[in-house]
C-alpha positions in Angstrom: 121.8 -119.9 -98.8 118.0 -119.5 -98.5 118.1 -120.9 -94.9 120.9 -118.7 -93.7 118.8 -115.4 -94.0 115.9 -116.5 -91.7 118.4 -117.9 -89.2 120.5 -114.7 -89.2 117.3 -112.5 -88.8 116.2 -114.7 -85.9 119.6 -114.4 -84.3 119.8 -110.6 -84.8 116.2 -110.0 -83.4 116.8 -112.4 -80.5 120.0 -110.6 -79.6 118.1 -107.2 -79.8 115.2 -108.4 -77.7 117.5 -110.0 -75.1 119.3 -106.7 -74.8 116.1 -104.7 -74.4 114.8 -107.1 -71.8 118.0 -106.9 -69.9 117.8 -103.1 -70.0 114.3 -103.3 -68.7 115.2 -105.5 -65.8 118.1 -103.0 -64.9 115.5 -100.1 -64.9 113.1 -102.1 -62.7 116.1 -102.9 -60.4 116.9 -99.2 -60.2 113.3 -98.2 -59.6 113.1 -100.7 -56.7 116.3 -99.6 -55.3 115.2 -95.8 -55.4 111.8 -96.8 -53.9 113.5 -98.6 -51.1 115.9 -95.8 -50.3 112.9 -93.5 -49.9 111.0 -96.1 -48.0 113.7 -96.7 -45.3 114.0 -93.1 -44.3 110.3 -92.5 -44.1 107.6 -94.3 -42.3 107.5 -95.6 -45.2 105.5 -93.2 -47.2 104.0 -95.7 -49.6 102.6 -93.1 -52.2 105.9 -91.3 -52.4 107.7 -94.7 -52.8 105.4 -95.6 -55.7 105.7 -92.2 -57.2 109.5 -92.4 -57.1 109.7 -95.8 -58.6 107.3 -95.0 -61.3 109.3 -91.8 -62.1 112.4 -93.9 -62.6 110.6 -96.3 -64.9 109.0 -93.3 -66.8 112.4 -91.7 -67.3 113.6 -94.9 -69.1 110.4 -95.3 -71.1 109.2 -98.4 -69.2 105.4 -97.8 -69.2 103.7 -101.1 -69.6 101.7 -102.2 -66.6 104.1 -100.9 -64.0 103.2 -102.1 -60.5 105.0 -101.0 -57.3 104.5 -102.8 -54.0 106.0 -101.8 -50.6 106.1 -104.2 -47.7 107.3 -103.6 -44.2 108.6 -102.9 -41.8 107.0 -105.5 -39.6 106.7 -104.5 -36.0 108.0 -107.8 -34.8 111.0 -107.9 -37.1 114.1 -106.7 -35.3 115.8 -105.8 -38.5 112.8 -103.7 -39.6 113.2 -104.6 -43.3 111.4 -102.9 -46.1 110.9 -104.6 -49.4 110.0 -102.9 -52.6 109.1 -104.8 -55.7 108.6 -103.2 -59.2 107.0 -105.2 -61.9 106.3 -104.4 -65.6 105.3 -106.1 -68.8 108.0 -106.3 -71.5 106.5 -106.0 -75.0 108.4 -108.0 -77.7 108.9 -105.5 -80.5 110.2 -108.3 -82.9 106.8 -109.8 -82.9 105.8 -107.3 -85.5 108.3 -108.8 -87.8 108.3 -112.5 -86.6 104.8 -113.4 -85.7 105.8 -116.5 -83.8 107.4 -114.2 -81.1 104.5 -111.9 -80.3 103.5 -111.2 -76.8 104.6 -109.8 -73.5 107.0 -111.2 -70.7 106.3 -110.2 -67.1 109.5 -108.9 -65.4 110.1 -107.8 -61.9 112.8 -106.6 -59.5 113.0 -106.4 -55.7 115.1 -104.6 -53.1 115.1 -105.1 -49.4 116.7 -102.6 -47.0 116.7 -102.0 -43.3 114.4 -99.2 -42.2 116.0 -96.1 -40.7 112.7 -94.2 -40.2 110.5 -93.8 -37.3 107.2 -95.6 -36.8 
């Protein structure tokens, strides 16, 4: 019986942290998609793309070391692709209870779309 409780706590905290990490990846994917949508209809306007992606992250309370990069379109690329990558650190909350699992995990998401804008 004494071994069941620690295992049960580890399982519950593991499931909770996995769910939070999955949600964070979904938020990053949404932020990358929103940034790419804006980028493909502008030149791209990189400061506006970063602001849009960060606004999506902030709305979902993803604030830890958010980095947004926008690459493209390359003049020699006939498809004129624009790629937006959004990265953030995921803090493990269960580390406060289970010291062995402290730390952060770097997560990122990327979206590539064909540019529609001029330039």
